C-alpha positions as CSV (number, residue, x, y, z in Angstrom):
1,M,10.7,-16.4,13.7
2,A,12.3,-17.9,10.6
3,R,10.5,-21.3,10.1
4,Y,6.9,-21.6,8.8
5,D,4.6,-24.4,7.9
6,S,3.7,-22.8,4.6
7,L,4.3,-19.7,2.5
8,L,1.0,-18.2,3.7
9,D,2.1,-18.5,7.3
10,A,5.1,-16.2,6.4
11,C,2.8,-13.2,5.7
12,G,3.4,-10.3,8.1
13,G,6.0,-10.1,10.8
14,T,8.0,-7.6,8.7
15,P,11.0,-5.7,10.0
16,L,10.9,-2.2,11.3
17,V,14.2,-0.3,10.6
18,G,15.4,3.0,11.7
19,L,16.5,5.7,9.2
20,P,19.4,7.4,11.0
21,R,20.6,9.5,7.9
22,L,17.1,10.7,6.8
23,S,15.9,11.4,10.3
24,P,16.1,15.2,11.0
25,T,18.9,16.6,13.1
26,V,17.6,18.2,16.4
27,P,19.3,21.0,18.4
28,D,21.5,20.1,21.3
29,G,19.3,19.2,24.3
30,A,16.1,18.9,22.2
31,P,14.0,15.7,22.3
32,P,14.8,13.1,19.6
33,V,12.9,12.8,16.3
34,R,13.3,9.6,14.5
35,L,12.0,8.0,11.3
36,W,11.2,4.2,11.1
37,A,10.4,2.2,8.0
38,K,8.2,-0.9,8.1
39,L,9.5,-3.0,5.2
40,E,6.3,-4.6,3.8
41,D,8.2,-5.6,0.7
42,R,9.5,-8.5,2.8
43,N,6.0,-10.3,2.5
44,P,5.9,-13.4,0.2
45,T,4.9,-11.5,-3.0
46,G,6.8,-8.4,-2.1
47,S,4.0,-6.0,-1.0
48,I,1.8,-5.1,1.9
49,K,-1.2,-6.5,0.0
50,D,-0.4,-10.0,1.0
51,R,-2.0,-9.3,4.4
52,P,-5.5,-8.3,3.2
53,A,-5.4,-10.8,0.4
54,L,-5.0,-13.7,2.8
55,F,-7.6,-12.3,5.3
56,M,-10.2,-11.7,2.5
57,V,-9.8,-15.2,1.2
58,R,-10.0,-16.8,4.7
59,E,-13.1,-14.7,5.6
60,A,-14.8,-15.8,2.3
61,E,-13.9,-19.5,3.0
62,E,-15.1,-19.4,6.6
63,S,-18.4,-17.7,5.6
64,G,-19.0,-20.2,2.9
65,R,-18.9,-17.7,0.1
66,L,-15.8,-19.3,-1.4
67,R,-15.6,-23.1,-2.1
68,P,-12.9,-25.3,-3.6
69,G,-12.6,-24.7,-7.4
70,D,-14.4,-21.4,-7.4
71,T,-13.4,-18.3,-9.5
72,I,-12.4,-15.1,-7.8
73,L,-12.9,-11.8,-9.6
74,E,-11.0,-8.7,-8.5
75,P,-10.4,-5.1,-9.8
76,T,-6.8,-4.2,-9.1
77,S,-3.9,-2.0,-10.4
78,G,-1.4,-4.7,-9.5
79,N,-0.3,-5.6,-6.0
80,T,-3.5,-6.9,-4.6
81,G,-4.0,-8.9,-7.7
82,I,-0.5,-10.4,-7.4
83,A,-1.1,-11.2,-3.7
84,L,-4.5,-12.8,-4.5
85,A,-2.9,-14.8,-7.3
86,M,-0.4,-16.3,-4.8
87,V,-3.2,-17.1,-2.3
88,A,-5.5,-18.5,-5.0
89,K,-2.6,-20.7,-6.4
90,T,-1.9,-22.2,-3.0
91,R,-5.6,-22.7,-2.2
92,G,-6.8,-24.0,-5.6
93,Y,-8.9,-21.2,-6.9
94,R,-9.1,-19.6,-10.4
95,L,-8.4,-15.8,-10.4
96,V,-9.6,-13.2,-12.9
97,C,-8.2,-9.7,-12.5
98,V,-9.6,-6.6,-14.1
99,M,-6.7,-4.1,-14.6
100,P,-6.3,-0.8,-16.5
101,E,-4.4,-1.5,-19.8
102,N,-1.6,0.9,-18.9
103,V,-0.2,-0.9,-15.8
104,S,3.5,-1.6,-15.8
105,A,4.6,-4.7,-17.8
106,E,6.1,-6.4,-14.8
107,R,2.8,-6.5,-13.0
108,V,1.1,-8.2,-16.0
109,Q,4.0,-10.7,-16.3
110,V,3.9,-11.6,-12.6
111,L,0.2,-12.1,-12.6
112,R,0.3,-14.4,-15.6
113,M,3.2,-16.3,-14.0
114,Y,0.9,-17.1,-11.1
115,G,-1.7,-18.3,-13.5
116,A,-4.1,-15.4,-13.2
117,E,-6.3,-14.4,-16.1
118,I,-6.4,-10.7,-16.9
119,I,-9.2,-8.6,-18.4
120,F,-8.0,-5.1,-19.3
121,S,-10.2,-2.0,-18.7
122,P,-9.6,1.3,-20.6
123,A,-6.5,3.2,-19.5
124,A,-8.4,6.5,-19.5
125,G,-10.5,5.7,-16.4
126,G,-7.6,4.2,-14.4
127,S,-8.4,2.0,-11.4
128,N,-11.8,3.6,-11.0
129,Q,-12.8,2.3,-14.4
130,A,-11.4,-1.1,-13.5
131,V,-13.8,-1.1,-10.5
132,V,-16.7,-0.3,-12.8
133,T,-15.7,-2.9,-15.4
134,A,-15.4,-5.6,-12.6
135,K,-18.8,-4.8,-11.3
136,Q,-20.3,-5.3,-14.8
137,I,-18.5,-8.6,-15.2
138,A,-19.6,-9.7,-11.8
139,A,-23.3,-9.1,-12.8
140,E,-22.7,-11.3,-15.8
141,H,-21.1,-14.1,-13.7
142,P,-23.1,-14.4,-10.5
143,D,-21.3,-17.6,-9.6
144,W,-17.9,-15.8,-9.5
145,V,-16.8,-14.5,-6.1
146,T,-15.8,-10.8,-5.9
147,L,-13.8,-10.0,-2.7
148,F,-13.7,-6.3,-3.6
149,Q,-10.8,-4.9,-1.5
150,Y,-12.2,-1.4,-1.4
151,G,-15.2,-2.4,0.7
152,N,-14.1,-5.6,2.3
153,E,-14.0,-5.3,6.1
154,A,-11.4,-8.1,6.2
155,N,-9.0,-5.8,4.3
156,A,-8.9,-3.3,7.2
157,R,-9.1,-6.1,9.8
158,A,-5.9,-7.6,8.4
159,H,-4.1,-4.5,9.5
160,Y,-6.0,-4.1,12.8
161,E,-5.0,-7.6,13.8
162,T,-1.4,-7.7,12.4
163,T,0.2,-4.4,11.2
164,G,-0.9,-2.4,14.2
165,P,0.1,-4.9,16.9
166,E,3.5,-5.4,15.1
167,L,4.2,-1.7,15.1
168,L,3.3,-1.2,18.7
169,H,5.4,-4.2,19.8
170,D,8.4,-3.1,17.9
171,L,8.1,0.7,18.6
172,P,6.2,1.2,21.9
173,T,7.2,4.9,21.8
174,I,5.4,5.5,18.4
175,T,3.9,9.0,18.0
176,H,2.9,9.1,14.3
177,F,1.9,6.5,11.7
178,V,2.1,7.4,8.0
179,A,0.7,5.4,5.1
180,G,-0.7,5.9,1.6
181,L,-4.3,6.5,0.8
182,G,-5.4,3.7,-1.6
183,T,-8.1,1.3,-0.7
184,T,-7.6,2.9,2.8
185,G,-7.5,-0.5,4.4
186,T,-3.9,0.0,5.9
187,L,-4.8,3.4,7.4
188,M,-8.2,2.4,8.7
189,G,-7.1,-0.9,10.3
190,T,-3.7,0.1,11.6
191,G,-5.0,3.6,12.6
192,R,-7.9,2.2,14.6
193,Y,-5.7,-0.2,16.5
194,L,-3.1,2.4,17.3
195,R,-5.7,5.0,18.4
196,E,-7.1,2.5,20.9
197,K,-3.6,1.8,22.3
198,V,-1.6,5.0,22.1
199,E,-2.9,8.2,23.5
200,G,-2.4,11.2,21.2
201,I,-1.0,9.2,18.3
202,E,-1.3,10.9,14.9
203,I,-2.5,9.0,11.9
204,V,-1.4,10.7,8.7
205,A,-2.5,9.8,5.1
206,A,-0.3,10.5,2.1
207,E,-2.3,11.2,-1.1
208,P,-1.6,12.6,-4.5
209,R,-1.9,16.3,-4.8
210,Y,-5.2,17.3,-6.5
211,G,-4.8,16.9,-10.2
212,E,-1.6,14.9,-10.0
213,V,-1.1,11.1,-9.7
214,V,1.1,8.7,-7.7
215,Y,1.2,5.0,-8.4
216,G,-1.1,3.1,-6.1
217,L,-2.6,6.1,-4.3
218,R,-5.7,8.2,-4.8
219,N,-6.9,11.6,-3.9
220,I,-10.1,11.1,-2.0
221,D,-11.6,14.3,-3.4
222,E,-11.3,13.1,-7.0
223,G,-14.1,10.7,-7.7
224,Y,-14.4,7.3,-6.1
225,V,-14.3,7.1,-2.3
226,P,-13.6,3.5,-1.0
227,E,-16.3,2.2,1.2
228,L,-13.8,1.4,3.9
229,Y,-12.8,5.1,4.3
230,D,-13.7,6.7,7.6
231,P,-12.2,10.3,7.9
232,K,-12.5,10.1,11.7
233,V,-9.6,7.7,11.9
234,L,-7.2,10.2,10.3
235,T,-5.5,13.1,12.0
236,R,-4.6,14.7,8.7
237,R,-4.2,14.1,4.9
238,F,-0.9,15.3,3.3
239,S,-0.9,16.0,-0.4
240,V,2.2,15.0,-2.4
241,G,3.1,15.8,-6.0
242,T,4.5,13.4,-8.5
243,R,7.9,15.0,-8.6
244,D,8.2,14.9,-4.8
245,A,7.3,11.2,-4.8
246,V,10.0,10.4,-7.4
247,L,12.5,12.5,-5.5
248,R,11.9,10.8,-2.2
249,T,11.9,7.3,-3.8
250,R,15.4,8.0,-5.1
251,Q,16.5,9.6,-1.9
252,L,15.4,6.5,0.1
253,V,17.7,4.2,-1.9
254,E,20.6,6.7,-2.2
255,V,20.7,7.6,1.5
256,E,19.3,4.6,3.4
257,G,19.7,1.8,0.8
258,I,15.9,1.0,0.6
259,F,14.7,0.3,-3.0
260,A,11.0,1.1,-2.9
261,G,8.1,1.8,-5.2
262,F,6.8,5.3,-5.9
263,S,3.9,5.3,-3.4
264,T,6.5,4.8,-0.7
265,G,8.3,8.0,-1.9
266,A,5.0,9.9,-1.4
267,I,4.6,8.4,2.0
268,L,8.2,9.3,3.0
269,H,7.6,12.9,1.8
270,A,4.7,13.1,4.3
271,A,6.7,11.4,7.1
272,L,9.6,13.8,6.7
273,A,7.2,16.8,6.8
274,V,5.7,15.4,10.1
275,A,9.2,14.8,11.5
276,H,10.4,18.3,10.7
277,Q,7.3,19.9,12.2
278,A,8.0,18.0,15.4
279,V,11.6,19.4,15.4
280,R,10.3,23.0,15.0
281,E,7.8,22.5,17.8
282,G,10.4,20.9,20.1
283,R,8.5,17.7,20.5
284,R,9.7,14.1,20.7
285,A,8.6,12.0,17.8
286,D,8.9,8.4,16.6
287,V,7.4,8.5,13.1
288,A,6.7,5.1,11.6
289,F,5.8,4.8,7.9
290,V,5.0,2.0,5.5
291,V,7.3,0.8,2.6
292,A,4.4,-0.6,0.6
293,D,6.5,-2.5,-1.9
294,A,9.9,-2.6,-3.6
295,G,10.8,-1.0,-6.9
296,W,11.3,-4.0,-9.0
297,K,7.9,-3.9,-10.6
298,Y,8.4,-0.3,-11.8
299,L,11.8,-0.5,-13.5
300,S,10.3,-0.5,-16.9
301,T,8.8,2.9,-16.2
302,G,12.2,4.5,-16.6
303,A,11.6,6.7,-13.6
304,Y,14.6,5.6,-11.6
305,G,17.2,7.1,-13.9
306,G,18.0,10.5,-15.5
307,T,16.8,13.8,-14.1
308,L,13.5,14.4,-12.3
309,S,12.2,16.0,-15.5
310,D,13.3,12.8,-17.4
311,A,11.4,10.7,-14.9
312,E,8.2,12.8,-15.2
313,E,8.4,12.6,-18.9
314,A,9.0,8.8,-18.8
315,L,6.0,8.4,-16.5
316,E,3.6,10.4,-18.6
317,G,0.8,8.2,-20.0
318,Q,1.4,5.4,-17.5
319,L,-1.0,4.5,-14.7
320,W,-0.4,6.3,-11.5
321,A,-3.7,5.8,-9.7
């Protein structure tokens, strides 16, 4: 479909593309093992967060929590804030975002372009501190509406009703789904849907290695656990280091031409591990993973050029969680 009544109607329906050069080679006569990338950067604001932002606002409107002219307050490290800013702009709401002060400059610029107001939280606490600060502000402004993506059921439902069905429609032979562990909405919603429909499917979470950081993702064992998280949905969690995330992000654009953000590099690293395991075990596999966003918002980090060591040095001190 290429014609929509409005920009909001264009959320979802993103393409699923095969990765013939990154998919592992299998021995002659062995079952095929293929990698598939769901290009969520094709959503209106360029990230997977458009789906939950739209669902959360619609749910708040339908329940009567959100009325014309209201103010929305949300803690975010970027993509959800940008998606909410687009929805708020088109629906006539004021948006206040609480963000760590060390997010990339592009994210701040895009949010302000959409008319969002930004309250910065201390860099030291990362996105966890942004959540704490937002809760304090919400207590001071009881008339503001906090959608709170980490605990909002509509976040996971967006993926249960859209991302999961799209994947199964486009890839009925799917055997694995891999996504990043952030708010956990993508994994919980898509994972629940696919588990109901596909016997034996494996749901794999990519998370930062303990003590390391990857932009947009969180290690569930380090501090705050999102209220949406249900470990029973996952088959396994796969830890990824910062260097591997950067390496795979570069490999994705060099080999397959997909220019993605760094959380996608971490997700690809986990997807490749799953695919190679299937080759070793002689199993057929169609491994679908999420390209959460494109790389445009991270160019100022300097991590796309130079050596991997240069990239790690350039990223030091910037927000990765």
